[in-house]
PyMOL Python script that loads the backbone (N, CA, C, O; Angstrom):
from pymol import cmd

cmd.read_pdbstr("""\
ATOM      1  N   MET A   1     -83.165  29.739  27.995  1.00  0.00           N
ATOM      2  CA  MET A   1     -84.121  30.103  28.831  1.00  0.00           C
ATOM      3  C   MET A   1     -82.672  31.747  29.461  1.00  0.00           C
ATOM      4  O   MET A   1     -81.461  31.827  29.255  1.00  0.00           O
ATOM      5  N   ASN A   2     -83.384  32.461  30.013  1.00  0.00           N
ATOM      6  CA  ASN A   2     -83.108  34.029  30.271  1.00  0.00           C
ATOM      7  C   ASN A   2     -82.588  34.382  31.152  1.00  0.00           C
ATOM      8  O   ASN A   2     -83.318  35.251  31.628  1.00  0.00           O
ATOM      9  N   PRO A   3     -81.152  34.210  32.146  1.00  0.00           N
ATOM     10  CA  PRO A   3     -80.286  34.085  33.116  1.00  0.00           C
ATOM     11  C   PRO A   3     -80.477  35.292  33.453  1.00  0.00           C
ATOM     12  O   PRO A   3     -80.322  35.566  34.643  1.00  0.00           O
ATOM     13  N   PHE A   4     -80.817  36.219  32.630  1.00  0.00           N
ATOM     14  CA  PHE A   4     -80.979  36.487  34.311  1.00  0.00           C
ATOM     15  C   PHE A   4     -82.357  37.326  34.951  1.00  0.00           C
ATOM     16  O   PHE A   4     -82.262  38.056  35.937  1.00  0.00           O
ATOM     17  N   SER A   5     -83.926  37.036  34.049  1.00  0.00           N
ATOM     18  CA  SER A   5     -85.035  37.168  34.798  1.00  0.00           C
ATOM     19  C   SER A   5     -85.729  35.870  34.914  1.00  0.00           C
ATOM     20  O   SER A   5     -86.814  35.877  35.496  1.00  0.00           O
ATOM     21  N   GLY A   6     -85.110  34.374  34.288  1.00  0.00           N
ATOM     22  CA  GLY A   6     -85.449  33.051  34.617  1.00  0.00           C
ATOM     23  C   GLY A   6     -85.901  32.959  33.678  1.00  0.00           C
ATOM     24  O   GLY A   6     -85.205  32.497  32.774  1.00  0.00           O
ATOM     25  N   HIS A   7     -87.311  33.349  33.388  1.00  0.00           N
ATOM     26  CA  HIS A   7     -88.281  33.242  32.577  1.00  0.00           C
ATOM     27  C   HIS A   7     -87.584  31.303  31.523  1.00  0.00           C
ATOM     28  O   HIS A   7     -86.480  31.463  31.001  1.00  0.00           O
ATOM     29  N   LEU A   8     -87.957  30.416  31.403  1.00  0.00           N
ATOM     30  CA  LEU A   8     -87.379  29.190  31.014  1.00  0.00           C
ATOM     31  C   LEU A   8     -88.802  28.990  29.562  1.00  0.00           C
ATOM     32  O   LEU A   8     -90.017  28.940  29.757  1.00  0.00           O
ATOM     33  N   VAL A   9     -88.022  28.910  28.123  1.00  0.00           N
ATOM     34  CA  VAL A   9     -88.898  28.698  27.023  1.00  0.00           C
ATOM     35  C   VAL A   9     -88.916  27.065  26.250  1.00  0.00           C
ATOM     36  O   VAL A   9     -87.919  26.504  25.795  1.00  0.00           O
ATOM     37  N   ASP A  10     -89.901  26.682  26.254  1.00  0.00           N
ATOM     38  CA  ASP A  10     -89.339  25.918  25.760  1.00  0.00           C
ATOM     39  C   ASP A  10     -89.407  26.801  23.817  1.00  0.00           C
ATOM     40  O   ASP A  10     -90.220  27.623  23.393  1.00  0.00           O
ATOM     41  N   LEU A  11     -87.992  26.042  22.975  1.00  0.00           N
ATOM     42  CA  LEU A  11     -88.561  26.440  22.244  1.00  0.00           C
ATOM     43  C   LEU A  11     -86.429  26.427  21.686  1.00  0.00           C
ATOM     44  O   LEU A  11     -85.357  26.608  22.263  1.00  0.00           O
ATOM     45  N   LYS A  12     -86.966  26.054  20.105  1.00  0.00           N
ATOM     46  CA  LYS A  12     -85.467  25.850  19.534  1.00  0.00           C
ATOM     47  C   LYS A  12     -84.491  27.050  19.427  1.00  0.00           C
ATOM     48  O   LYS A  12     -84.695  28.245  19.640  1.00  0.00           O
ATOM     49  N   GLU A  13     -83.147  26.259  18.957  1.00  0.00           N
ATOM     50  CA  GLU A  13     -81.897  27.162  19.540  1.00  0.00           C
ATOM     51  C   GLU A  13     -81.959  28.396  17.506  1.00  0.00           C
ATOM     52  O   GLU A  13     -81.566  29.544  17.299  1.00  0.00           O
ATOM     53  N   ALA A  14     -82.292  27.880  17.018  1.00  0.00           N
ATOM     54  CA  ALA A  14     -82.508  29.014  16.029  1.00  0.00           C
ATOM     55  C   ALA A  14     -84.747  29.886  16.533  1.00  0.00           C
ATOM     56  O   ALA A  14     -85.210  30.873  15.962  1.00  0.00           O
ATOM     57  N   LEU A  15     -84.959  29.655  16.843  1.00  0.00           N
ATOM     58  CA  LEU A  15     -85.929  30.511  17.041  1.00  0.00           C
ATOM     59  C   LEU A  15     -85.196  31.288  19.067  1.00  0.00           C
ATOM     60  O   LEU A  15     -85.903  31.125  20.062  1.00  0.00           O
ATOM     61  N   MET A  16     -83.884  31.973  19.151  1.00  0.00           N
ATOM     62  CA  MET A  16     -83.812  32.084  20.339  1.00  0.00           C
ATOM     63  C   MET A  16     -84.114  33.397  20.474  1.00  0.00           C
ATOM     64  O   MET A  16     -83.525  34.076  19.633  1.00  0.00           O
ATOM     65  N   PRO A  17     -84.687  33.908  21.083  1.00  0.00           N
ATOM     66  CA  PRO A  17     -85.053  36.163  21.304  1.00  0.00           C
ATOM     67  C   PRO A  17     -83.866  36.059  22.115  1.00  0.00           C
ATOM     68  O   PRO A  17     -83.207  35.117  22.555  1.00  0.00           O
ATOM     69  N   ALA A  18     -83.783  37.562  22.191  1.00  0.00           N
ATOM     70  CA  ALA A  18     -82.596  38.387  22.578  1.00  0.00           C
ATOM     71  C   ALA A  18     -82.400  37.856  24.064  1.00  0.00           C
ATOM     72  O   ALA A  18     -83.511  37.954  24.586  1.00  0.00           O
ATOM     73  N   GLY A  19     -81.586  37.391  24.891  1.00  0.00           N
ATOM     74  CA  GLY A  19     -81.214  37.563  25.668  1.00  0.00           C
ATOM     75  C   GLY A  19     -81.156  35.806  26.466  1.00  0.00           C
ATOM     76  O   GLY A  19     -80.699  35.239  27.458  1.00  0.00           O
ATOM     77  N   TYR A  20     -81.575  35.661  25.821  1.00  0.00           N
ATOM     78  CA  TYR A  20     -82.081  33.471  25.899  1.00  0.00           C
ATOM     79  C   TYR A  20     -81.007  32.600  24.862  1.00  0.00           C
ATOM     80  O   TYR A  20     -80.892  32.490  23.641  1.00  0.00           O
ATOM     81  N   GLU A  21     -80.316  32.066  26.024  1.00  0.00           N
ATOM     82  CA  GLU A  21     -79.228  31.146  25.983  1.00  0.00           C
ATOM     83  C   GLU A  21     -79.790  29.281  26.775  1.00  0.00           C
ATOM     84  O   GLU A  21     -80.266  28.828  27.816  1.00  0.00           O
ATOM     85  N   LYS A  22     -79.237  28.730  25.205  1.00  0.00           N
ATOM     86  CA  LYS A  22     -79.263  27.281  25.817  1.00  0.00           C
ATOM     87  C   LYS A  22     -78.674  27.023  26.912  1.00  0.00           C
ATOM     88  O   LYS A  22     -77.565  27.233  27.405  1.00  0.00           O
ATOM     89  N   VAL A  23     -80.108  26.274  27.345  1.00  0.00           N
ATOM     90  CA  VAL A  23     -79.899  26.055  28.727  1.00  0.00           C
ATOM     91  C   VAL A  23     -78.542  24.436  27.763  1.00  0.00           C
ATOM     92  O   VAL A  23     -78.526  24.014  26.607  1.00  0.00           O
ATOM     93  N   PRO A  24     -77.650  24.049  29.050  1.00  0.00           N
ATOM     94  CA  PRO A  24     -76.791  22.860  28.430  1.00  0.00           C
ATOM     95  C   PRO A  24     -77.375  21.894  28.310  1.00  0.00           C
ATOM     96  O   PRO A  24     -78.475  22.037  28.843  1.00  0.00           O
ATOM     97  N   GLN A  25     -77.263  20.989  27.911  1.00  0.00           N
ATOM     98  CA  GLN A  25     -77.917  19.461  27.892  1.00  0.00           C
ATOM     99  C   GLN A  25     -77.566  18.336  28.755  1.00  0.00           C
ATOM    100  O   GLN A  25     -78.015  17.190  28.758  1.00  0.00           O
ATOM    101  N   ALA A  26     -76.446  19.030  29.676  1.00  0.00           N
ATOM    102  CA  ALA A  26     -76.499  18.161  30.889  1.00  0.00           C
ATOM    103  C   ALA A  26     -77.888  18.535  31.516  1.00  0.00           C
ATOM    104  O   ALA A  26     -78.396  17.631  32.181  1.00  0.00           O
ATOM    105  N   LEU A  27     -78.426  19.431  31.443  1.00  0.00           N
ATOM    106  CA  LEU A  27     -79.366  20.652  32.684  1.00  0.00           C
ATOM    107  C   LEU A  27     -81.065  20.707  31.650  1.00  0.00           C
ATOM    108  O   LEU A  27     -82.046  21.375  31.977  1.00  0.00           O
ATOM    109  N   GLU A  28     -80.978  19.956  30.618  1.00  0.00           N
ATOM    110  CA  GLU A  28     -81.343  19.228  29.679  1.00  0.00           C
ATOM    111  C   GLU A  28     -83.283  18.831  30.728  1.00  0.00           C
ATOM    112  O   GLU A  28     -84.371  19.404  30.661  1.00  0.00           O
ATOM    113  N   ARG A  29     -82.916  17.930  31.332  1.00  0.00           N
ATOM    114  CA  ARG A  29     -84.090  16.785  32.027  1.00  0.00           C
ATOM    115  C   ARG A  29     -84.390  17.294  33.274  1.00  0.00           C
ATOM    116  O   ARG A  29     -85.141  16.683  34.034  1.00  0.00           O
ATOM    117  N   GLU A  30     -83.555  19.031  33.753  1.00  0.00           N
ATOM    118  CA  GLU A  30     -84.561  19.369  34.953  1.00  0.00           C
ATOM    119  C   GLU A  30     -84.706  20.670  34.260  1.00  0.00           C
ATOM    120  O   GLU A  30     -84.449  21.774  34.740  1.00  0.00           O
ATOM    121  N   ALA A  31     -85.059  20.457  33.312  1.00  0.00           N
ATOM    122  CA  ALA A  31     -85.346  22.426  32.350  1.00  0.00           C
ATOM    123  C   ALA A  31     -86.673  21.217  32.290  1.00  0.00           C
ATOM    124  O   ALA A  31     -87.436  21.135  33.253  1.00  0.00           O
ATOM    125  N   ALA A  32     -86.820  20.453  31.257  1.00  0.00           N
ATOM    126  CA  ALA A  32     -88.058  19.589  31.602  1.00  0.00           C
ATOM    127  C   ALA A  32     -89.095  19.148  32.293  1.00  0.00           C
ATOM    128  O   ALA A  32     -90.240  19.236  31.848  1.00  0.00           O
ATOM    129  N   LYS A  33     -88.768  18.537  33.648  1.00  0.00           N
ATOM    130  CA  LYS A  33     -88.868  18.564  35.010  1.00  0.00           C
ATOM    131  C   LYS A  33     -89.664  20.035  35.383  1.00  0.00           C
ATOM    132  O   LYS A  33     -90.495  20.124  36.287  1.00  0.00           O
ATOM    133  N   ALA A  34     -89.313  20.977  34.654  1.00  0.00           N
ATOM    134  CA  ALA A  34     -89.540  22.665  35.213  1.00  0.00           C
ATOM    135  C   ALA A  34     -90.870  23.299  34.344  1.00  0.00           C
ATOM    136  O   ALA A  34     -91.946  23.829  34.623  1.00  0.00           O
ATOM    137  N   LEU A  35     -90.185  22.945  33.228  1.00  0.00           N
ATOM    138  CA  LEU A  35     -91.730  23.154  32.337  1.00  0.00           C
ATOM    139  C   LEU A  35     -92.749  22.151  32.609  1.00  0.00           C
ATOM    140  O   LEU A  35     -93.784  22.582  33.117  1.00  0.00           O
ATOM    141  N   ALA A  36     -92.650  20.520  32.306  1.00  0.00           N
ATOM    142  CA  ALA A  36     -93.975  20.685  32.757  1.00  0.00           C
ATOM    143  C   ALA A  36     -94.697  20.374  31.716  1.00  0.00           C
ATOM    144  O   ALA A  36     -95.898  20.622  31.822  1.00  0.00           O
ATOM    145  N   GLY A  37     -94.188  19.724  30.361  1.00  0.00           N
ATOM    146  CA  GLY A  37     -95.766  19.742  30.044  1.00  0.00           C
ATOM    147  C   GLY A  37     -95.881  21.623  28.981  1.00  0.00           C
ATOM    148  O   GLY A  37     -96.014  21.963  27.806  1.00  0.00           O
ATOM    149  N   ARG A  38     -95.734  22.269  30.241  1.00  0.00           N
ATOM    150  CA  ARG A  38     -95.986  23.929  29.761  1.00  0.00           C
ATOM    151  C   ARG A  38     -95.228  23.900  28.674  1.00  0.00           C
ATOM    152  O   ARG A  38     -94.485  22.946  28.442  1.00  0.00           O
ATOM    153  N   ALA A  39     -95.380  25.413  27.536  1.00  0.00           N
ATOM    154  CA  ALA A  39     -94.437  26.727  26.558  1.00  0.00           C
ATOM    155  C   ALA A  39     -93.423  27.525  27.780  1.00  0.00           C
ATOM    156  O   ALA A  39     -92.415  28.147  27.443  1.00  0.00           O
ATOM    157  N   GLU A  40     -93.788  27.420  28.980  1.00  0.00           N
ATOM    158  CA  GLU A  40     -92.895  28.676  29.243  1.00  0.00           C
ATOM    159  C   GLU A  40     -93.460  28.349  31.155  1.00  0.00           C
ATOM    160  O   GLU A  40     -94.381  27.858  31.808  1.00  0.00           O
ATOM    161  N   THR A  41     -92.158  29.027  31.308  1.00  0.00           N
ATOM    162  CA  THR A  41     -92.190  29.457  33.054  1.00  0.00           C
ATOM    163  C   THR A  41     -91.279  30.450  33.247  1.00  0.00           C
ATOM    164  O   THR A  41     -90.499  31.003  32.472  1.00  0.00           O
ATOM    165  N   HIS A  42     -91.610  30.653  34.957  1.00  0.00           N
ATOM    166  CA  HIS A  42     -89.825  31.326  35.281  1.00  0.00           C
ATOM    167  C   HIS A  42     -89.392  30.539  36.773  1.00  0.00           C
ATOM    168  O   HIS A  42     -89.851  30.728  37.899  1.00  0.00           O
ATOM    169  N   ILE A  43     -88.568  29.805  36.412  1.00  0.00           N
ATOM    170  CA  ILE A  43     -86.970  29.680  37.649  1.00  0.00           C
ATOM    171  C   ILE A  43     -86.953  30.827  39.116  1.00  0.00           C
ATOM    172  O   ILE A  43     -86.736  32.033  38.996  1.00  0.00           O
ATOM    173  N   ASP A  44     -87.115  30.421  39.900  1.00  0.00           N
ATOM    174  CA  ASP A  44     -87.291  31.706  41.514  1.00  0.00           C
ATOM    175  C   ASP A  44     -85.399  30.989  40.926  1.00  0.00           C
ATOM    176  O   ASP A  44     -85.108  29.975  40.292  1.00  0.00           O
ATOM    177  N   LEU A  45     -84.293  32.385  41.674  1.00  0.00           N
ATOM    178  CA  LEU A  45     -83.216  31.730  40.716  1.00  0.00           C
ATOM    179  C   LEU A  45     -82.549  32.474  42.203  1.00  0.00           C
ATOM    180  O   LEU A  45     -81.395  32.898  42.132  1.00  0.00           O
ATOM    181  N   LYS A  46     -83.298  32.606  43.501  1.00  0.00           N
ATOM    182  CA  LYS A  46     -82.819  32.839  45.201  1.00  0.00           C
ATOM    183  C   LYS A  46     -82.302  31.047  44.627  1.00  0.00           C
ATOM    184  O   LYS A  46     -81.153  30.622  44.502  1.00  0.00           O
ATOM    185  N   ALA A  47     -83.336  30.469  44.430  1.00  0.00           N
ATOM    186  CA  ALA A  47     -83.633  28.590  44.736  1.00  0.00           C
ATOM    187  C   ALA A  47     -81.817  28.164  44.676  1.00  0.00           C
ATOM    188  O   ALA A  47     -80.753  28.733  44.429  1.00  0.00           O
ATOM    189  N   ARG A  48     -82.250  26.973  45.024  1.00  0.00           N
ATOM    190  CA  ARG A  48     -80.203  26.407  45.842  1.00  0.00           C
ATOM    191  C   ARG A  48     -81.024  24.782  43.945  1.00  0.00           C
ATOM    192  O   ARG A  48     -81.706  23.768  44.098  1.00  0.00           O
ATOM    193  N   THR A  49     -80.783  25.040  43.371  1.00  0.00           N
ATOM    194  CA  THR A  49     -81.084  24.070  41.725  1.00  0.00           C
ATOM    195  C   THR A  49     -80.288  24.291  40.490  1.00  0.00           C
ATOM    196  O   THR A  49     -79.844  25.169  39.749  1.00  0.00           O
ATOM    197  N   PRO A  50     -80.365  22.816  40.709  1.00  0.00           N
ATOM    198  CA  PRO A  50     -79.273  23.405  39.566  1.00  0.00           C
ATOM    199  C   PRO A  50     -79.194  24.624  37.886  1.00  0.00           C
ATOM    200  O   PRO A  50     -78.297  25.135  37.214  1.00  0.00           O
ATOM    201  N   LEU A  51     -80.955  24.592  37.867  1.00  0.00           N
ATOM    202  CA  LEU A  51     -80.900  25.618  36.956  1.00  0.00           C
ATOM    203  C   LEU A  51     -80.530  27.147  37.322  1.00  0.00           C
ATOM    204  O   LEU A  51     -80.147  28.046  36.574  1.00  0.00           O
ATOM    205  N   ALA A  52     -80.685  27.151  38.223  1.00  0.00           N
ATOM    206  CA  ALA A  52     -80.989  29.111  39.214  1.00  0.00           C
ATOM    207  C   ALA A  52     -78.582  28.707  38.809  1.00  0.00           C
ATOM    208  O   ALA A  52     -77.761  29.182  38.025  1.00  0.00           O
ATOM    209  N   ASP A  53     -78.544  27.737  39.817  1.00  0.00           N
ATOM    210  CA  ASP A  53     -76.696  27.418  39.791  1.00  0.00           C
ATOM    211  C   ASP A  53     -76.361  27.594  38.334  1.00  0.00           C
ATOM    212  O   ASP A  53     -75.584  28.548  38.293  1.00  0.00           O
ATOM    213  N   TRP A  54     -76.473  27.350  37.687  1.00  0.00           N
ATOM    214  CA  TRP A  54     -76.270  27.477  36.135  1.00  0.00           C
ATOM    215  C   TRP A  54     -76.433  28.800  35.992  1.00  0.00           C
ATOM    216  O   TRP A  54     -75.466  29.520  35.742  1.00  0.00           O
ATOM    217  N   ALA A  55     -77.851  29.350  36.152  1.00  0.00           N
ATOM    218  CA  ALA A  55     -78.177  31.039  35.451  1.00  0.00           C
ATOM    219  C   ALA A  55     -77.400  32.165  37.063  1.00  0.00           C
ATOM    220  O   ALA A  55     -77.849  33.182  37.591  1.00  0.00           O
ATOM    221  N   LYS A  56     -76.381  31.505  37.306  1.00  0.00           N
ATOM    222  CA  LYS A  56     -76.209  32.755  38.399  1.00  0.00           C
ATOM    223  C   LYS A  56     -74.891  33.192  37.635  1.00  0.00           C
ATOM    224  O   LYS A  56     -74.709  34.352  37.266  1.00  0.00           O
ATOM    225  N   LYS A  57     -73.866  32.024  37.401  1.00  0.00           N
ATOM    226  CA  LYS A  57     -72.830  31.759  36.864  1.00  0.00           C
ATOM    227  C   LYS A  57     -72.817  32.494  36.063  1.00  0.00           C
ATOM    228  O   LYS A  57     -72.173  33.534  36.204  1.00  0.00           O
ATOM    229  N   LYS A  58     -73.918  32.083  34.286  1.00  0.00           N
ATOM    230  CA  LYS A  58     -74.154  33.245  34.071  1.00  0.00           C
ATOM    231  C   LYS A  58     -74.457  34.647  33.801  1.00  0.00           C
ATOM    232  O   LYS A  58     -74.433  35.157  32.681  1.00  0.00           O
ATOM    233  N   ARG A  59     -74.809  35.377  35.144  1.00  0.00           N
ATOM    234  CA  ARG A  59     -74.815  36.626  35.464  1.00  0.00           C
ATOM    235  C   ARG A  59     -72.938  36.728  35.472  1.00  0.00           C
ATOM    236  O   ARG A  59     -72.060  37.332  34.856  1.00  0.00           O
ATOM    237  N   LEU A  60     -73.056  35.672  36.642  1.00  0.00           N
ATOM    238  CA  LEU A  60     -71.693  36.182  37.314  1.00  0.00           C
ATOM    239  C   LEU A  60     -70.405  35.975  35.888  1.00  0.00           C
ATOM    240  O   LEU A  60     -69.617  36.889  35.647  1.00  0.00           O
ATOM    241  N   ALA A  61     -70.402  35.280  35.463  1.00  0.00           N
ATOM    242  CA  ALA A  61     -69.471  35.851  33.767  1.00  0.00           C
ATOM    243  C   ALA A  61     -69.676  37.137  33.260  1.00  0.00           C
ATOM    244  O   ALA A  61     -68.852  37.879  32.724  1.00  0.00           O
ATOM    245  N   LYS A  62     -71.385  37.404  33.584  1.00  0.00           N
ATOM    246  CA  LYS A  62     -70.915  39.370  32.483  1.00  0.00           C
ATOM    247  C   LYS A  62     -70.769  39.932  33.397  1.00  0.00           C
ATOM    248  O   LYS A  62     -70.444  41.066  33.044  1.00  0.00           O
ATOM    249  N   ILE A  63     -70.795  39.883  34.275  1.00  0.00           N
ATOM    250  CA  ILE A  63     -70.613  41.236  35.184  1.00  0.00           C
ATOM    251  C   ILE A  63     -68.956  41.705  35.394  1.00  0.00           C
ATOM    252  O   ILE A  63     -68.409  42.806  35.461  1.00  0.00           O
ATOM    253  N   ALA A  64     -68.144  39.411  35.503  1.00  0.00           N
ATOM    254  CA  ALA A  64     -66.602  39.623  35.552  1.00  0.00           C
ATOM    255  C   ALA A  64     -65.755  40.384  34.003  1.00  0.00           C
ATOM    256  O   ALA A  64     -64.802  41.148  33.847  1.00  0.00           O
ATOM    257  N   ALA A  65     -66.666  39.713  33.133  1.00  0.00           N
ATOM    258  CA  ALA A  65     -66.126  40.235  31.303  1.00  0.00           C
ATOM    259  C   ALA A  65     -66.689  41.815  31.548  1.00  0.00           C
ATOM    260  O   ALA A  65     -65.965  42.582  30.913  1.00  0.00           O
ATOM    261  N   LYS A  66     -67.369  42.271  32.010  1.00  0.00           N
ATOM    262  CA  LYS A  66     -67.252  44.139  31.949  1.00  0.00           C
ATOM    263  C   LYS A  66     -66.904  44.858  32.410  1.00  0.00           C
ATOM    264  O   LYS A  66     -67.064  46.062  32.212  1.00  0.00           O
ATOM    265  N   SER A  67     -65.749  43.804  33.911  1.00  0.00           N
ATOM    266  CA  SER A  67     -65.425  44.469  34.596  1.00  0.00           C
ATOM    267  C   SER A  67     -63.809  44.676  34.611  1.00  0.00           C
ATOM    268  O   SER A  67     -62.984  45.503  34.998  1.00  0.00           O
ATOM    269  N   ARG A  68     -63.887  42.942  33.704  1.00  0.00           N
ATOM    270  CA  ARG A  68     -62.382  43.177  32.692  1.00  0.00           C
ATOM    271  C   ARG A  68     -61.838  43.942  31.824  1.00  0.00           C
ATOM    272  O   ARG A  68     -60.622  43.996  31.639  1.00  0.00           O
ATOM    273  N   ARG A  69     -63.194  45.001  30.844  1.00  0.00           N
ATOM    274  CA  ARG A  69     -63.410  45.833  29.785  1.00  0.00           C
ATOM    275  C   ARG A  69     -63.039  46.623  30.483  1.00  0.00           C
ATOM    276  O   ARG A  69     -61.868  46.849  30.179  1.00  0.00           O
ATOM    277  N   ARG A  70     -63.508  47.546  31.725  1.00  0.00           N
ATOM    278  CA  ARG A  70     -62.957  48.181  33.033  1.00  0.00           C
ATOM    279  C   ARG A  70     -61.672  48.370  32.620  1.00  0.00           C
ATOM    280  O   ARG A  70     -61.081  49.048  31.780  1.00  0.00           O
ATOM    281  N   ASN A  71     -61.353  47.360  33.679  1.00  0.00           N
ATOM    282  CA  ASN A  71     -59.673  48.013  33.605  1.00  0.00           C
ATOM    283  C   ASN A  71     -58.882  47.833  33.142  1.00  0.00           C
ATOM    284  O   ASN A  71     -57.734  47.811  33.587  1.00  0.00           O
ATOM    285  N   ARG A  72     -59.421  47.559  31.613  1.00  0.00           N
ATOM    286  CA  ARG A  72     -58.464  47.448  30.286  1.00  0.00           C
ATOM    287  C   ARG A  72     -57.951  48.998  30.144  1.00  0.00           C
ATOM    288  O   ARG A  72     -56.767  49.235  29.906  1.00  0.00           O
ATOM    289  N   LYS A  73     -59.008  50.127  30.321  1.00  0.00           N
ATOM    290  CA  LYS A  73     -58.846  51.770  30.093  1.00  0.00           C
ATOM    291  C   LYS A  73     -58.266  52.290  30.819  1.00  0.00           C
ATOM    292  O   LYS A  73     -58.100  53.506  30.721  1.00  0.00           O
TER     293      LYS A  73
END
""", "prot")
cmd.dss("prot")
cmd.show_as("cartoon", "prot")
cmd.util.cbc("prot")
cmd.orient("prot")
């Protein structure tokens, strides 16, 4: 899943495109339910779902890491 766009794709980890991250094992059931047999779908990132919450944590972690790098200079 791309945590910045909400694009969820049914791929194996070895074929993961840039910008996509593997959904944690605890959320694989939610991801399978969202895909519902399709190859890809979009997740509403403004919704309060487990997948949207996971993606939000990923986005905030990237912002925090960038802020820490900037503050070290």
